KELO-930993 format. One line per field, with one value per residue (C-alpha): residue number from 1; residue in one letter; x, y, z. Coordinates in nm, 3 decimals. Each point is the difference from the previous one (the first is absolute). Example, Ala and Ser with C-alpha at 12.3 -4.5 7.8 and 13.67 -1.06 7.14 Angstrom:
<zators>
num <- (1  2) .
residuo <- (A  S) .
c1 <- (1.230  0.137) .
c2 <- (-0.450  0.344) .
c3 <- (0.780  -0.066) .
</zators>
This chain:
<zators>
num <- (1  2  3  4  5  6  7  8  9  10  11  12  13  14  15  16  17  18  19  20  21  22  23  24  25  26  27  28  29  30  31  32  33  34  35  36  37  38  39  40  41  42  43  44  45  46  47  48  49  50  51  52  53  54  55  56  57  58  59  60  61  62  63  64  65  66  67  68  69  70  71  72  73  74  75  76  77  78  79  80  81  82  83  84  85  86  87  88  89  90  91  92  93  94  95  96  97  98  99  100  101  102  103  104  105  106  107  108  109  110  111  112  113  114  115  116  117  118  119  120  121  122  123  124  125  126  127  128  129  130  131  132  133  134  135  136  137  138  139  140  141  142  143  144  145  146  147  148  149  150  151  152  153  154  155  156  157  158  159  160  161  162  163  164  165  166  167  168  169  170  171  172  173  174  175  176  177  178  179  180  181  182  183  184  185  186  187  188  189  190  191  192  193  194  195  196  197  198  199  200  201  202  203  204  205  206  207  208  209  210  211  212  213  214  215  216  217  218  219  220  221  222  223  224  225  226  227  228  229  230  231  232  233  234  235  236  237  238  239  240  241  242  243  244  245  246  247  248  249  250  251  252  253  254  255  256  257  258  259  260  261  262  263  264  265  266  267  268  269  270  271  272  273  274  275  276  277  278  279  280  281  282  283  284  285  286  287  288  289  290  291  292  293  294  295  296  297  298  299  300  301  302  303  304  305  306  307  308  309  310  311  312  313  314  315  316  317  318  319  320  321  322  323  324  325  326  327  328  329  330  331  332  333  334  335  336  337  338  339  340  341  342  343  344  345  346  347  348  349  350  351  352  353  354  355  356  357  358  359  360  361  362  363  364  365  366  367  368  369  370  371  372  373  374  375  376  377  378  379  380  381  382  383  384  385  386  387  388  389  390  391  392  393  394  395  396  397  398  399  400  401  402  403  404  405  406  407  408  409  410  411  412  413  414  415  416  417  418  419  420  421  422  423  424  425  426  427  428  429  430  431  432  433  434  435  436  437  438  439  440  441  442  443  444  445  446  447  448  449  450  451) .
residuo <- (M  D  S  F  F  T  S  L  F  T  S  P  E  L  L  S  G  V  K  S  L  P  I  L  S  D  V  L  L  L  D  V  A  T  V  A  V  E  T  A  D  T  A  A  T  A  L  F  T  A  N  N  I  W  M  M  L  A  T  A  L  V  F  I  M  H  L  G  F  A  G  V  E  A  G  F  G  Q  S  K  N  T  V  N  I  L  F  K  N  T  I  T  P  I  I  G  L  L  T  Y  C  F  V  G  F  N  L  M  Y  P  G  E  F  N  I  I  S  G  V  F  G  F  S  G  F  G  I  G  Y  D  P  D  V  S  G  A  S  I  G  Y  A  S  G  G  Y  T  Y  W  T  D  F  L  F  Q  G  M  F  A  A  T  A  A  T  I  V  S  G  A  I  A  E  R  V  K  L  S  S  Y  M  I  F  T  L  I  Y  V  G  L  V  Y  P  F  L  G  S  W  K  W  G  T  G  W  L  D  E  M  N  F  Y  D  F  A  G  S  T  L  V  H  S  V  G  G  W  G  A  L  A  G  I  I  V  I  G  P  R  L  G  K  Y  V  G  E  K  V  I  D  K  P  G  S  S  V  P  L  A  V  I  G  V  F  L  L  W  L  G  W  F  G  F  N  G  G  S  V  L  S  A  D  P  D  L  V  S  Y  V  L  V  T  T  C  L  A  A  S  A  G  G  L  F  G  F  I  T  S  Y  M  K  F  K  R  M  D  L  G  M  V  L  N  G  I  L  A  G  L  V  G  I  T  A  G  A  D  T  V  S  I  N  A  A  L  I  I  G  S  V  A  G  I  L  V  V  L  S  A  V  T  L  D  K  F  K  L  D  D  V  V  G  A  V  S  V  H  L  T  C  G  I  W  G  T  L  A  V  G  M  F  S  S  N  A  D  H  T  F  G  T  Q  L  I  G  V  L  S  Y  G  A  V  A  F  P  I  A  L  A  I  F  Y  V  L  K  I  T  V  G  I  R  V  S  K  D  H  E  M  D  G  L  D  S  H  E  H  G  I  R  G  Y  T  I  V  V  E) .
c1 <- (-1.112  -0.340  0.028  0.341  -0.134  -0.305  0.215  0.232  -0.267  -0.193  0.294  -0.038  0.325  -0.112  -0.347  0.154  0.215  -0.297  -0.204  0.287  0.005  -0.261  0.195  0.320  -0.168  -0.124  0.352  0.137  -0.265  0.073  0.371  -0.074  -0.224  0.267  0.263  -0.235  -0.061  0.370  0.076  -0.261  0.141  0.351  -0.117  -0.183  0.308  0.223  -0.237  -0.023  0.379  0.042  -0.264  0.153  0.354  -0.118  -0.191  0.308  0.210  -0.262  0.013  0.377  -0.046  -0.251  0.245  0.263  -0.240  0.080  0.360  -0.132  -0.206  0.303  0.213  -0.257  -0.060  0.368  0.092  -0.262  0.056  0.280  0.329  -0.030  -0.307  0.117  0.042  -0.337  -0.168  0.171  -0.092  -0.368  0.010  0.166  -0.238  -0.312  0.001  0.095  -0.304  -0.213  0.071  -0.031  -0.330  -0.131  0.089  -0.159  -0.325  0.007  -0.024  -0.305  -0.159  0.047  -0.109  -0.251  -0.169  -0.334  -0.104  -0.116  -0.088  -0.131  -0.079  0.242  0.166  0.187  0.114  0.283  0.104  0.236  0.346  0.317  0.078  0.104  0.017  -0.354  -0.021  -0.331  0.158  0.378  0.047  -0.204  0.183  -0.108  -0.360  0.056  -0.100  -0.126  0.348  0.156  0.252  0.058  -0.144  0.348  0.063  -0.335  0.083  0.348  -0.110  -0.285  0.222  0.242  -0.290  -0.106  0.337  0.001  -0.292  0.198  0.313  -0.198  -0.070  0.365  0.119  -0.256  0.071  0.376  0.259  -0.218  -0.199  0.086  0.110  -0.202  -0.319  0.052  0.040  -0.323  -0.185  0.138  -0.101  -0.362  -0.036  0.158  -0.122  -0.363  -0.106  0.151  -0.123  -0.344  -0.040  0.158  -0.261  -0.271  0.134  0.267  -0.166  -0.324  -0.172  -0.274  0.195  0.090  -0.368  -0.064  0.262  0.241  0.331  0.357  0.229  0.318  -0.067  -0.017  -0.255  0.037  0.376  0.105  -0.287  -0.040  0.367  -0.048  -0.290  0.225  0.277  -0.235  -0.126  0.360  0.125  -0.309  0.046  0.378  0.045  0.278  0.370  0.160  0.082  -0.185  -0.245  0.097  -0.297  -0.127  0.340  0.084  0.357  0.173  0.170  0.241  0.009  0.306  0.046  -0.165  0.163  -0.148  -0.346  0.033  0.109  -0.295  -0.250  0.139  -0.013  -0.365  -0.067  0.165  -0.204  -0.319  0.057  -0.083  -0.255  -0.218  0.123  -0.040  -0.353  -0.107  0.033  0.123  0.273  -0.247  0.251  -0.240  -0.151  0.323  0.186  -0.287  -0.010  0.373  -0.036  -0.279  0.196  0.320  -0.174  -0.192  0.322  0.174  -0.289  -0.012  0.369  -0.026  -0.297  0.146  0.299  -0.210  -0.234  0.278  0.195  -0.302  -0.055  0.353  0.193  0.262  0.062  -0.106  0.135  -0.202  -0.325  0.107  0.065  -0.330  -0.170  0.121  -0.137  -0.324  -0.050  0.066  -0.250  -0.258  0.007  -0.001  -0.381  -0.071  0.322  -0.174  -0.320  0.086  0.132  0.353  -0.121  -0.189  0.314  0.188  -0.276  -0.014  0.376  0.007  -0.275  0.170  0.324  -0.186  -0.195  0.305  0.158  -0.319  -0.068  0.348  -0.039  -0.343  0.130  0.273  -0.261  -0.175  0.338  -0.034  0.358  0.040  0.370  -0.021  -0.331  -0.175  -0.345  0.022  0.128  -0.201  -0.320  -0.065  0.103  -0.149  -0.338  0.047  0.099  -0.298  -0.246  0.168  -0.109  -0.358  0.090  0.221  -0.062  -0.095  -0.233  -0.348  -0.049  0.269  -0.200  0.120  -0.270  0.108  0.365  -0.088  -0.190  0.308  0.234  -0.227  -0.057  0.369  0.069  -0.291  0.145  0.379  0.055  -0.195  0.152  0.353  -0.073  -0.127  0.303  0.244  -0.194  -0.016  0.374  0.059  -0.184  0.134  0.353  0.071  0.054  0.270  0.365  0.135  0.106  0.366  -0.013  -0.166  0.250  0.304  -0.129  -0.160  0.297  0.229  -0.266  -0.212  0.250  0.347  0.137  -0.017  -0.097  0.286  0.336  0.298  0.330  0.294  0.338) .
c2 <- (1.493  -0.087  -0.354  -0.022  0.097  -0.217  -0.301  0.087  0.019  -0.297  -0.231  -0.334  0.055  0.335  -0.120  -0.298  0.237  0.218  -0.302  -0.106  0.332  -0.105  -0.317  0.203  0.238  -0.293  -0.137  0.338  0.038  -0.350  0.083  0.321  -0.187  -0.266  0.266  0.171  -0.325  -0.080  0.352  -0.030  -0.338  0.145  0.295  -0.232  -0.220  0.302  0.132  -0.343  -0.025  0.347  -0.067  -0.332  0.137  0.272  -0.255  -0.222  0.301  0.093  -0.358  0.030  0.327  -0.160  -0.287  0.255  0.109  -0.324  0.115  0.332  -0.171  -0.204  0.314  0.188  -0.288  -0.089  0.365  0.071  -0.336  -0.070  -0.131  -0.327  -0.093  0.108  -0.347  -0.109  0.306  -0.049  -0.369  0.086  0.257  -0.250  -0.286  0.219  0.058  -0.366  -0.118  0.273  -0.088  -0.374  0.020  0.254  -0.239  -0.300  0.156  0.379  0.121  -0.210  0.088  0.372  -0.011  -0.287  0.107  -0.059  -0.025  -0.357  -0.059  0.325  0.269  0.288  -0.133  -0.322  -0.172  -0.231  -0.108  -0.284  -0.077  0.117  0.191  -0.154  0.032  0.032  0.063  0.178  0.251  0.012  -0.125  0.279  0.258  0.307  -0.095  -0.005  0.306  0.181  -0.009  0.176  -0.258  -0.375  -0.252  -0.057  0.368  0.026  -0.285  0.127  0.362  -0.104  -0.255  0.275  0.188  -0.308  -0.047  0.366  -0.054  -0.252  0.216  0.273  -0.240  -0.101  0.347  0.051  -0.322  -0.006  -0.101  -0.237  -0.223  -0.363  -0.039  -0.319  0.164  0.301  -0.228  -0.186  0.330  0.124  -0.322  0.036  0.376  0.045  -0.327  0.024  0.314  0.270  -0.139  -0.080  0.361  0.137  -0.172  0.221  0.293  -0.098  -0.333  0.187  -0.110  0.164  0.313  0.060  -0.018  0.271  0.227  -0.025  0.131  -0.089  0.075  -0.175  -0.134  0.247  -0.239  -0.323  -0.024  0.246  -0.005  -0.377  -0.030  0.264  -0.188  -0.308  0.206  0.142  -0.348  -0.121  0.264  -0.049  -0.377  -0.012  0.293  0.262  -0.066  -0.052  0.333  0.208  0.142  0.069  0.137  0.286  0.058  -0.107  -0.130  0.069  -0.297  0.146  -0.161  -0.159  0.232  0.332  0.012  -0.341  0.120  0.308  -0.214  -0.229  0.288  0.136  -0.347  -0.021  0.343  -0.119  -0.319  0.203  0.123  -0.356  -0.058  0.295  0.059  -0.366  -0.001  0.204  -0.342  0.158  0.228  0.288  0.289  0.259  -0.205  -0.170  0.330  0.162  -0.287  0.031  0.375  -0.041  -0.284  0.201  0.316  -0.192  -0.167  0.336  0.159  -0.298  0.028  0.374  -0.025  -0.302  0.221  0.298  -0.207  -0.196  0.319  0.157  -0.317  -0.103  0.329  -0.168  -0.063  -0.364  -0.168  -0.313  0.194  0.172  -0.342  -0.140  0.322  -0.070  -0.354  0.130  0.237  -0.282  -0.232  0.278  0.092  -0.359  -0.033  0.300  0.090  0.000  0.179  0.287  0.346  0.123  0.214  -0.297  -0.215  0.259  0.006  -0.380  -0.023  0.280  -0.154  -0.341  0.156  0.137  -0.321  -0.226  0.190  0.018  -0.369  -0.104  0.201  -0.153  -0.356  0.065  0.127  -0.335  -0.181  -0.144  -0.046  0.047  -0.010  0.183  0.183  -0.234  0.038  0.379  0.011  -0.274  -0.033  0.355  0.167  -0.275  0.067  0.376  -0.029  -0.221  0.237  0.295  -0.142  0.059  0.359  0.104  -0.231  0.159  -0.295  0.059  -0.376  -0.003  0.098  0.029  -0.239  -0.276  0.051  -0.024  -0.324  -0.143  0.103  -0.144  -0.321  -0.071  0.079  -0.215  -0.304  0.049  0.093  -0.286  -0.257  0.125  0.010  -0.358  -0.125  0.158  -0.121  -0.359  0.012  0.135  -0.282  -0.276  0.038  0.324  0.338  0.163  -0.086  -0.070  0.281  -0.098  -0.006  0.340  0.156  -0.149  0.056  -0.231  -0.009  -0.206  -0.241  -0.060  0.057  -0.049  0.317  0.372  0.272  0.224  -0.144  0.213  -0.186  0.151  -0.130) .
c3 <- (-8.541  0.145  -0.121  0.169  0.344  -0.046  -0.074  0.291  0.270  -0.126  -0.032  0.184  0.192  0.142  0.085  0.180  0.210  0.090  0.108  0.227  0.194  0.260  0.066  0.037  0.244  0.206  0.017  0.107  0.269  0.126  0.020  0.191  0.243  0.050  0.069  0.246  0.188  0.009  0.122  0.275  0.103  0.008  0.212  0.240  0.032  0.061  0.266  0.160  0.007  0.150  0.265  0.094  0.021  0.238  0.209  0.025  0.102  0.259  0.129  0.043  0.190  0.237  0.049  0.109  0.276  0.183  0.022  0.130  0.269  0.099  0.028  0.207  0.241  0.037  0.041  0.267  0.174  0.245  -0.136  0.196  -0.209  -0.345  -0.154  0.134  -0.152  -0.335  0.002  0.048  -0.277  -0.231  0.069  -0.025  -0.380  -0.048  0.196  -0.152  -0.362  0.049  0.186  -0.249  -0.281  0.169  0.119  0.042  -0.359  -0.081  0.332  -0.057  -0.365  -0.008  -0.323  0.164  0.362  -0.014  0.364  0.148  -0.253  0.025  0.316  -0.074  -0.314  -0.103  -0.347  0.088  0.133  -0.170  -0.317  -0.329  -0.372  -0.132  -0.378  0.048  0.237  0.005  -0.356  -0.157  0.210  -0.197  0.066  0.376  0.209  -0.312  -0.150  0.296  0.120  0.016  0.242  0.141  0.062  0.174  0.236  0.088  0.054  0.230  0.175  0.103  0.156  0.196  0.166  0.107  0.238  0.208  -0.001  0.176  0.286  0.022  0.096  0.275  0.193  -0.057  0.264  0.203  -0.234  -0.067  -0.358  -0.049  0.128  -0.224  -0.302  0.082  0.037  -0.332  -0.172  0.112  -0.021  -0.342  -0.146  0.108  0.186  -0.221  -0.336  0.143  0.117  -0.317  -0.215  0.150  -0.202  -0.250  -0.079  -0.085  0.320  0.205  0.095  -0.362  -0.089  0.264  -0.168  0.293  -0.132  0.089  -0.291  0.115  0.347  0.290  0.147  -0.199  0.061  0.269  0.246  -0.038  0.092  0.269  0.162  0.011  0.158  0.266  0.088  0.023  0.243  0.219  0.030  0.020  0.239  0.017  -0.001  0.340  0.163  -0.259  0.252  0.362  0.185  -0.215  -0.158  -0.355  -0.023  -0.329  -0.162  -0.257  -0.342  -0.149  -0.297  -0.077  -0.347  -0.081  0.107  -0.223  -0.295  0.065  -0.008  -0.324  -0.154  0.105  -0.153  -0.321  0.010  0.030  -0.356  -0.099  0.276  -0.102  -0.354  -0.090  0.137  -0.301  -0.170  -0.322  -0.127  -0.045  0.002  0.137  0.282  0.107  0.021  0.191  0.250  0.059  0.063  0.258  0.160  0.039  0.119  0.266  0.116  0.025  0.187  0.235  0.077  0.063  0.234  0.174  0.079  0.111  0.218  0.167  0.067  0.167  0.203  0.094  -0.042  -0.215  -0.368  -0.011  -0.314  0.066  -0.014  -0.322  -0.154  0.121  -0.114  -0.354  0.016  0.154  -0.292  -0.245  0.168  0.024  -0.369  -0.122  0.009  -0.223  -0.180  -0.338  0.093  0.238  -0.088  0.066  0.290  0.144  -0.024  0.204  0.262  0.017  0.047  0.259  0.213  -0.025  0.129  0.303  0.064  -0.005  0.288  0.207  -0.064  0.116  0.321  0.063  -0.046  0.257  0.245  -0.028  0.023  -0.349  -0.116  -0.377  -0.091  -0.333  0.031  -0.242  0.156  -0.008  -0.358  -0.165  0.202  0.121  -0.323  -0.215  0.158  -0.040  -0.367  -0.079  0.167  -0.172  -0.337  0.107  0.087  -0.291  -0.296  -0.331  -0.061  0.141  0.045  0.272  0.308  0.358  0.119  -0.236  0.091  0.368  -0.059  -0.172  0.281  0.268  -0.195  -0.041  0.365  0.119  -0.178  -0.018  0.365  0.165  -0.236  0.067  0.373  -0.012  -0.196  0.246  0.302  -0.127  -0.069  0.350  0.176  -0.225  -0.136  0.184  -0.158  0.209  0.047  0.348  0.232  -0.030  -0.379  -0.012  0.240  -0.171  -0.352  -0.252  -0.235  0.223  0.128  -0.314  -0.281  0.144  -0.160  0.065  -0.243  0.106  0.100  0.100  -0.012  0.185  -0.116) .
</zators>
């Protein structure tokens, strides 16, 4: 029996199998490592796909905001100017996207500030297929989304800044002058200022914080709107002595639809600014956004009722927008209670701001300055008061607000003034009294035919 086992365990065949065990284990380990790498690659691809799908959906939601702006402006504007208003709101995203493609995107995200450190940089004209960037799409933005999604999402933001101006100066501005202003402001001014923070410029280095654009988008647009109503002046008959003459809008339902479209679009505006499909952070941002909007609408109603002794739907609508603008700077970094406070204060401020503008005879058709500038400033400063991040200080936020105002307002003022003394900025008295639709477009927005 012993000789049997001895011969069995010393046979050449068995010894050969035992010697091959280390090789077999190496093969197995290699297979496991390969599977692990493939699994990691698959997970990264899946995450990249999910992130990019959400970013594209957010882009579509921001695009819908242009329809919301059109509805609000056409609804609050007089019926005789409806086509003109809709034309402006149609041409604005067209100009915005084309200028952002040609120069804006590379001005806002220069890669490096190659002229003045932290202040100005430019990486070239146009966008195109670059294998080092767009070809290796999963390597772009740390695997968050593609180069193309990045451009389109940011391009939608750019056009929004000009749309804000459109509503403020409606019903008396020359269409050609507005288009020139939009071309310059969206193509050059907005991306230049945006690079200071989102392009990792000097304000970003100071830890200035603006999550989705209370200052970079809304107050920049608001400064342009304020400059516009100063240079162009009020509509004819808006102010008689110390009395403010109401000019009823063409369609209250259209204005309401426009506001709700804007609220819907803000799901993409703020939610997309997470720049990923992070389920926890995206959902939290949407909660703070909606609560601030609701608080803004409520306090817009309460404040206007105390001031005017009537239930003013327009102030409720602008209160909603005020809350949305206010929370945009810190939607991801403030508490739920802070979001409610930010929205409530914005709802109060938007009413007081509108009253103040009328006292100075500054005619803002849709309340754009009050919503976007006043509440954009408030929301940006509120980050320094309520942010959970200790790096976000009130002093730094104030520096950012003042810096944007010190540049955006004078530039916008200069553009409008140059337009005024050259090509002219205001339509004729007859055209304004009769309505811009008939004179500039040859059709009316609302036509009643009696058979």
